Backbone as numpy.savetxt, mean C-alpha at the origin, in Angstrom:
# Nx Ny Nz CAx CAy CAz Cx Cy Cz
0.18 5.70 9.95 0.16 4.68 8.93 -0.23 3.33 9.54
0.14 3.10 10.78 -0.22 1.85 11.44 -1.72 1.71 11.60
-2.40 2.84 11.90 -3.85 2.80 12.04 -4.53 2.48 10.71
-4.03 3.06 9.62 -4.59 2.77 8.30 -4.39 1.30 7.94
-3.22 0.76 8.29 -2.94 -0.65 8.03 -3.90 -1.55 8.80
-4.09 -1.26 10.09 -5.00 -2.07 10.90 -6.45 -1.93 10.43
-6.84 -0.73 10.01 -8.19 -0.52 9.50 -8.41 -1.34 8.23
-7.40 -1.37 7.36 -7.50 -2.15 6.13 -7.66 -3.63 6.44
-6.91 -4.13 7.41 -6.97 -5.55 7.73 -8.28 -5.92 8.43
-8.86 -5.00 9.21 -10.08 -5.31 9.93 -11.31 -5.31 9.04
-11.29 -4.54 7.96 -12.51 -4.36 7.16 -12.47 -4.98 5.77
-11.38 -5.62 5.40 -11.30 -6.14 4.04 -10.64 -7.52 4.04
-11.44 -8.55 3.77 -10.90 -9.90 3.69 -10.01 -10.08 2.46
-10.29 -9.32 1.41 -9.45 -9.39 0.21 -8.06 -8.87 0.54
-7.97 -7.80 1.32 -6.67 -7.25 1.70 -5.90 -8.22 2.59
-6.60 -8.89 3.49 -5.93 -9.87 4.35 -5.38 -11.01 3.52
-6.18 -11.49 2.57 -5.73 -12.57 1.69 -4.55 -12.11 0.84
-4.63 -10.91 0.31 -3.51 -10.37 -0.47 -2.25 -10.23 0.35
-2.39 -9.79 1.60 -1.23 -9.65 2.47 -0.61 -11.01 2.76
-1.43 -12.01 3.04 -0.91 -13.35 3.31 -0.21 -13.93 2.09
-0.76 -13.73 0.91 -0.12 -14.21 -0.32 1.20 -13.47 -0.54
1.21 -12.16 -0.29 2.45 -11.38 -0.45 3.54 -11.88 0.49
3.18 -12.12 1.75 4.18 -12.60 2.71 4.67 -13.99 2.32
3.75 -14.88 1.93 4.14 -16.24 1.55 5.07 -16.22 0.34
4.73 -15.43 -0.66 5.59 -15.36 -1.85 6.93 -14.70 -1.53
6.91 -13.71 -0.65 8.18 -13.06 -0.28 9.11 -14.05 0.41
8.57 -14.91 1.24 9.39 -15.91 1.93 9.85 -16.97 0.94
8.98 -17.38 0.03 9.34 -18.44 -0.92 10.40 -18.01 -1.93
10.47 -16.71 -2.25 11.43 -16.26 -3.26 12.82 -15.97 -2.70
13.00 -16.09 -1.40 14.34 -15.95 -0.82 15.11 -17.24 -1.16
16.39 -17.12 -1.55 17.16 -18.31 -1.93 17.18 -19.39 -0.83
17.22 -20.64 -1.25 17.16 -21.78 -0.34 18.44 -21.89 0.50
19.53 -21.31 0.04 20.80 -21.39 0.77 20.72 -20.73 2.15
19.80 -19.81 2.31 19.66 -19.09 3.57 18.85 -19.94 4.54
19.16 -19.85 5.84 18.43 -20.64 6.83 16.96 -20.21 6.88
16.13 -21.11 7.38 14.68 -20.88 7.38 14.30 -19.63 8.17
14.90 -19.43 9.32 14.54 -18.26 10.13 14.94 -16.97 9.43
16.11 -16.96 8.77 16.52 -15.77 8.03 15.63 -15.55 6.81
15.17 -16.64 6.19 14.26 -16.51 5.05 12.96 -15.84 5.47
12.45 -16.23 6.63 11.19 -15.64 7.12 11.39 -14.16 7.44
12.50 -13.83 8.08 12.77 -12.43 8.42 12.93 -11.59 7.16
13.69 -12.08 6.21 13.89 -11.35 4.95 12.56 -11.20 4.21
11.78 -12.26 4.17 10.47 -12.20 3.50 9.54 -11.22 4.16
9.49 -11.22 5.50 8.62 -10.27 6.21 9.07 -8.83 6.00
10.38 -8.60 6.03 10.88 -7.25 5.79 10.56 -6.79 4.37
10.70 -7.69 3.41 10.41 -7.35 2.03 8.92 -7.02 1.85
8.07 -7.85 2.42 6.62 -7.62 2.31 6.23 -6.33 3.02
6.82 -6.05 4.17 6.48 -4.81 4.88 6.97 -3.58 4.11
8.09 -3.71 3.41 8.56 -2.59 2.57 7.58 -2.32 1.45
7.06 -3.38 0.81 6.06 -3.19 -0.25 4.79 -2.58 0.31
4.35 -3.05 1.46 3.12 -2.53 2.07 3.29 -1.07 2.46
4.44 -0.71 3.02 4.69 0.68 3.39 4.72 1.58 2.16
5.34 1.13 1.10 5.38 1.92 -0.14 3.97 2.09 -0.71
3.17 1.04 -0.69 1.80 1.13 -1.21 0.96 2.10 -0.38
1.09 2.04 0.95 0.33 2.95 1.80 0.77 4.40 1.60
2.08 4.63 1.45 2.58 5.98 1.23 2.08 6.53 -0.10
2.10 5.72 -1.15 1.60 6.17 -2.45 0.10 6.43 -2.41
-0.65 5.60 -1.67 -2.08 5.82 -1.54 -2.36 7.14 -0.82
-1.60 7.44 0.21 -1.79 8.70 0.94 -1.42 9.90 0.07
-0.35 9.79 -0.72 0.03 10.88 -1.62 -1.03 11.11 -2.68
-1.62 10.03 -3.21 -2.69 10.17 -4.19 -3.90 10.86 -3.58
-4.24 10.49 -2.36 -5.39 11.12 -1.72 -5.14 12.60 -1.44
-3.92 12.95 -1.03 -3.59 14.36 -0.81 -3.66 15.13 -2.12
-3.18 14.54 -3.21 -3.25 15.19 -4.52 -4.68 15.40 -4.97
-5.53 14.41 -4.76 -6.93 14.55 -5.13 -7.62 15.62 -4.29
-7.35 15.65 -3.00 -7.94 16.67 -2.13 -7.50 18.07 -2.56
-6.24 18.21 -2.98 -5.76 19.50 -3.45 -6.46 19.91 -4.73
-6.64 18.97 -5.64 -7.34 19.28 -6.89 -8.80 19.65 -6.63
-9.44 18.96 -5.72 -10.84 19.28 -5.40 -10.91 20.66 -4.75
-10.00 20.95 -3.85 -10.01 22.24 -3.15 -9.83 23.40 -4.12
-9.02 23.21 -5.17 -8.77 24.27 -6.14 -9.69 24.17 -7.35
-10.72 23.35 -7.26 -11.73 23.18 -8.32 -11.10 22.80 -9.66
-10.19 21.84 -9.63 -9.55 21.39 -10.87 -10.14 20.08 -11.37
-11.07 19.47 -10.64 -11.69 18.22 -11.05 -13.15 18.45 -11.39
-13.63 17.78 -12.41 -15.04 17.84 -12.77 -15.43 19.09 -13.51
-14.47 19.76 -14.17 -14.80 20.99 -14.88 -14.94 20.80 -16.38
-14.69 19.61 -16.87 -14.80 19.28 -18.30 -13.99 20.22 -19.19
-12.84 20.61 -18.74 -11.97 21.45 -19.55 -12.27 22.93 -19.46
-13.34 23.31 -18.81 -13.68 24.72 -18.65 -13.06 25.19 -17.34
-12.23 26.19 -17.42 -11.57 26.67 -16.22 -12.54 27.50 -15.39
-12.67 27.19 -14.12 -13.62 27.94 -13.28 -13.10 29.33 -12.96
-14.02 30.24 -12.81 -13.61 31.59 -12.41 -13.37 31.60 -10.92
-12.25 32.16 -10.53 -11.87 32.14 -9.11 -12.28 33.38 -8.41
């Protein structure tokens, strides 16, 4: 998962911008009563949890699509293929 994350950051400026906005908003939404260093840690942990969940869901979607393609369930227009 770390390699996929680094690949996403190296090849997509939109993803880098989205990640920076996510981290900034995660830090800003932590209550002000908490010290600044704890706010940054909580914000980074929150953003990394969202990023991990998004990457896991993306991988599950890709595995599901590969399974459907392997079993010829996509692109058949409702006609079941003969196996």
